[in-house]
N, C-alpha and C positions, 0 to 999 in steps of 0.2 A: 652367864649373862654378862657381856661386857659393860663395865661402868662408862657412863657418859664422859667424854674427855672435856674438861673445861681449861681454859688457858690458865687459870688459878694453879692447876695441879701440873702444868707443863712449864712454866716459867716463874722464876723467883728472881729477886734482886741479885742474889749471888751468882746467878747464869748471865748476868749483863755486864758487859765491858764497855765502858765509854771512853772515847778519844783514844782508841787503840792505833798502833802502826804495826803494819805486817808487811814483810818483804813480798809476799805472794799468797795465793789463795791457799796453798798447803799449809803455810804457817798460821793463817787465820783459822783453819779447820783444826789444827793442833792446839791453838791456844783455847779455842772454845771448848775442844774435848777436855782439856786440862780442867776447865770450870765444870764440866759435867762429872769428872772424876772426884773432885774437890767436894762436890755436892752429894757424893755417894750414889750418883745415877748411872755410873759407868764404871765397870770392873776391868774391861780390857781396852785400854786407850790405843794401842797400837793396832790392834785387829779393827777397831772402829774406824779409826782414822784411815787404815788401808782401805776399807770398805767406802767410805765417803769419797776418798780420793779417786778410787776405781770408778766410782759414779761420775765423778766430774770429767774423768778422761773420756768415758764412754759417751757422755752426752754433750762434749765439747764445752762443758761449763755451765753452771746454774745462774750466771748473771743475768740480769734482766735490763733493759734500757732506761730504767728509771732509777738507776744507781742502787739496786737491791739484788742481792745474790742469797739463794737459799738451798745451800748444800744439804744432803740428806742421806741416811743410810738406816738399815734395819741390821741389827747386830746381836749375837747372843750376849755379849758384855753389857748391854744397855738394860739395866734394871728397871726403870720406868719411862714411859715416853717423855720426852723434854724437848724444850727449845732453848738454846743457848744463843745469845745475841751479841754482836759487837757493832759499835758506831766507830767508823774509820775515816776521819775527817780528810785524810788525803787520798781515800779509796784504794781498793786492791782489784787486781784484774781476775774476774771469774769469768771471762770468755764472752762478754757482752760487747758488741760492736763499738769500740772507743769509747765505752762508758764504765769507768771503774766503780765497784760496788762500795759504797759508803755505809751501807745497812746490810749487815750479813747475819742470816738467821741459819743457825745450824739444827737441823731436827734429826733427833735420835729415836728410834723406835726398837722395841725389843723384837728379837728375831721371830718370836711366836705370836706377836701382835698382828691381827689381821691386816687390815691396810691403814692402820692408825696414823701412820705419817702421811699417807695420801689424803686423808680427811684434813689434817692439821694444815698441810702444804695448801690445799686448794682454799680453805678458810683465810689463811694468811695472805696467799696470792690475791684473792678477791679484794680484801681490804687494801693491800698495798698499791693497787692502781689509783687509789684516792691520794691525791697530792696533799690534802690536808693532814692525812694520817702520817704520811712520810716526814712531813714538816714538823708535826708533833714530836715524832721519835727523834728527829734531827736535833730539835731544840730542847728536849727533855735535860733537865738539870742533873738528875741523879738516876741511878739504876731503879729506885722505887718508882720515880715518875714514868719511866720507861714502862715497867710492869703495870702501872695504873693506866696508861694509854693503851697498852695491849689489851687489858681487861675490859676497857671501855669499848674498844672497837670491835673486838673478836668475842661473839658470844657463842 
């Protein structure tokens, strides 16, 4: 029986990067994948980055008009469902029409996980349409504050 996914198990302060700068979307995905590796949640960085990047290419980018991007992939190297997040003050292009993403959420799901990433994706996307939530994430002073905001908003 699959366990219920909670945001507590998906994101920790060590998976949050504040005030990052990336040359492009792929660099953002690579940096967040590094966080997953560092946290022991990803064993095959290159394979996962390739899978996430292939999905970006396939979809034309996961950027949304509200300054948010949610790149995601399922991969055998993912040891537990995870969300890594970066706040990018200058934004990074994830394919949204003239709107760089300043909030980037990388969703990583194990290859054999049902559609756990789809569940996470939809919960996150539903909350991110609320400007107050995005503002709270943009104003959070620490990774702990980001995680607390996510926990409060995503049940």
